N, C-alpha and C positions, 0 to 999 in steps of 0.2 A: 355619560357614554353608553352606557345599556343598552337606551332606545335606542343609537344608532347605530350597535352592533344586533340587535333587535330587527332591526327597520333592513342591513345589508344581508341579513338572513330571511328577512319576508320577499326583496328582490331578488334574490337568487334563486329563491322555489321556480321550481316550471311551468306554475301554474302562471305564476304574474307574468314569465318572458311569454308564455303559448297565449293569456291576454294579450300587452303587448301589441305582438305581433298579429292576433286576431282583429284588433282595434286597425294598425298601418291596412292591413290589406282591406278591412271594408270602408275604409273611407276611398283605398282606390276603387277596389270596386265602386263604392256607389257614385264615383266621379265618370265610371265609366257607363252605370247605368242612367244615370241620368242624360249621358249624348247621347246614348239610345232615346230614349225617351222623346229629348228637344231638336236632335238632328234626323232623325229615320221616324219614328214612331209616329208624333205629331203629323209632319209635313205629310206622312202619307194618310193622314185623317183628315188635312187641312184636304187633298187631291179626291175625298169623297166625298167631303160633308163643304166644304167651305173652309170657313179662315176659322181657325181653331183658338185665335185669343180672348179666350174670354176673359183675363183679367183687368181687360181696357174697355171692351166693350160690351158687356154686360152688367149694368150697375141700375139703383133704381135712389133716390132722389139721395146721393153721394155713400151708398151703400154700395159697394163692389162687391157682391157675392159672386161675381165672374172669377176673382182673385181665390173664394171660397172652391167655386166648382173646378176650378183648375188642378188647384193641389190636391181635391179627392181623388181626379183622373192620373194624375204624376204617379199619387200615391197606388192606386190600382196596377199602374201597369208598373210600378217600380217592386211590388210587392209579387207580382205575376211573374220577373224576372227572375225576382232572386228565388221563389217557389221553382222554379225550373232549372234552375241551376246549382240546387240541392239538390233538387229529386236526379241530376244528370249528376254530379259526386258521390251521391249514396248507392246508386245504380253501377258506377266504378269500379269504391271500394266494397261495395257488397260480392260485386265477381270479383276480384284479388283476393278475399277472404275466402269464397267459395274454393276456387278453386287452391288455393293452399292448403285450403279444409279434404279435398281431395287428395292433393299429394300426399297429406299425412295420413290419409287412409290407407294409399297405396303403400305407403313404406310399410305400413302395420303388417300389409297381409302379405310382403314380402318379406317380411321377417318369420308372422308366421310359417311362409311356406319354407324358407329357409330352415328353422329350428324343424319342422317337419322332418324336411330330406335327413338333415345332421340327427334326430335322433332314428330316425327308420337304417341309416349309413354304421350308426355304436353298434344296433344289436346285431349280434353275430345270426347266422341265416336265412333270414329274412332279402 
């Protein structure tokens, strides 16, 4: 019973829920990237270089090294797409942080101005 309670507390933590959401979104994003590679990028490469089916065309004495080459190409394209996506997300979130920081600085300056004006108004003869 104690382990079950600890397990429920562990699952209820924000970190585990965030991780679960990340895994689900990662799987969905992986499908999008795979579709991008298979249905858009590789056909475009095929238009330029001809056939891109390395898996079935490149082999030697039963060793299908074309499958390995295809996996490397897929990995590089997927890694580049994820890199660009993360870079875009970081840029958007950084801009939002800078905007919030600028607003906070403006609020502080306005408060200082307000306080300064109140101090001048509170002093007689000024």
